[in-house]
N, C-alpha and C positions, 0 to 999 in steps of 0.2 A: 170206292165207286159199287153202288150196289148190283152186282150181279146177276142176283134171284129178283130184283125187281124187273131187270132188262131182262130175265128170262121169260117171265110172265107178261112183260108186254110184248115182246116180240109175237109170245104163242096167241094173244088175243087179237094182233096185226094178222093172223093165218099163216103163221110157222107151227111146225109140227114139234114136239118139246125136244126130239134127241135135235132138229135142226135148229132149233133156237138156244141151246146148250152149248153145242160146237159152234155155234157165232158168236157166243158171250164168249167162251174160250180161244177160240180165235182173236178177236177183238182184246180179250186181255193180255194175251200173250205179244200181240203187234206192239199196243201199249205199254208191255215191260219191257220189248226189245227198241222200242221209237224211246225208251227214256224215264217212261211213266214211272212211279213209284207206288206201293201197297200206303195205305195212310200208318200201318201198324209199323213199316219200315222205317217211315218219316218220322213217327212218336219215338221209336227205339233211339234213330239217329240224333233226336232233338234230347232225348233225354242223357244220352251218351255225350253232344256235345255242353250241354248244361254240368254234368259233372266234371267234365274237363274244365271246364271255365270255372266253376266254383274250386276245383284242385289248382287251376295256375293261379284264384284270388289268394286261395290260402298261401302257397308258396311265396307269392308275392307281397302276401303279408307279413307273412316271415322273415325275408329278405330285408324288408322295410326294417323292420323291429333291429334285425341285425347289422344294418345299415346304420340305423341310427344310435345304437350302442356303442357299436363302433367309432361314429362320430363324434358321441359324449367325451368316450374314453380320451379320444387324439386329441378334444378342446379341453379336455382337464388336463392332460400331458402338456400340451400347450401353455395354459396359463401358469400352470409350475412351474415350466422352463420360463416363462416372460416373466414371472414373481423372482425367480434364481436370480437373471438376469438383470432386474431391477436392483437386487441388492445386492449384486456385487458392481454393477455403476454405480450405485451409491455410497459402499463402501468405497470404491476407488478415486470416487470425486470427492469424498469425504480427506482423504491420504492424503490427494493430490493439494487439495486447500491446506490442510494442515502443513504440509511441505514447504508450499510456499509462503504462510506465516511464517514458518520456523525461517527459512532464508531472509525475511523482510525481515523479523527482528533482527538476524546477525548483522544485514548490513545495517540497519540501524544504528548497531552497536558500533559495529567497525567506522560507521562516519560520525558516532558521538567522540570514538577515541582519536580519530584523525581531527577534529574539530579541538579537540583538548589541546591535542600536540599541537597545533597552529597558533591555538591562543599563547599556548607558552610559550612557543616559539615567538611568536610577535611581543608578548609582556618582556621576554627575555633581550628583545632585541631593543625594544622601548628603554629598558633600562639602562641598557649600553648608551645609547645617543644620550640620555637625560643625563647621565656620568661624564660620558665624552664635553658635553655641553656645557656642565658645570666646568669641568676641568677648563675648558677654552674661556669661560668667562674668567674664571682663576686666573689665566695666564695672560688675558687681556686685562684683567682689573691692576694685576702685576705691573704689567708692561705700562699702563696707564699711570700707575703710581711713580716708578721709575722715570719713565718722562716727565712728569709734571717735579720731581726733585730733581731731575736734571738741568731742568728748565729753569726752576727757579735757583736753584745755584748758578747756574750759567747767566742768569737777569742779576742775581746779585754780584757774581764779579764782576762783570757788566757794568754794573752799577757804578762796583767798586773802583774800576781802571775808569769810568767816567771821572769821579768824584778825584781821584789820582791827577790824572789829566788835567783837571780844570785847576786843582793847586801848584801843578805845574806851570801851567799856564799862565795863572793869573796871579 
């Protein structure tokens, strides 16, 4: 507000200089009490607000950098832990796989031994059955031979008795 210009305008309107100055002073005080602010005060407050905003921006940027650095560090730590867990998991899987392969190989060996034992038992049983069959065949052949010998002997005796009976009757 241009107080000097207002005083000059009031003097031209018919006020005396002391009246014009007191009217402007009263008006200025009333405006101040009513909440009007002087331009220099406004500019000073604006500069203070700008300084506070700038300080806030600087602090925010600093905190953002710190947060970003902390996030990067945490990310690197998590990636490192993840890699360790993967390596441990891979080691455990490999160990379990090897253990399973060993168990399977042992089971195959046990089954081969069992098969060999069964084959040996089967061969032994087959050989015993063959021996017994051969022995039975031999006994049957011997029995047949005796039956044939006794039958031939009986037929020859019967034939001799028949001839003797024919001679006696004839």
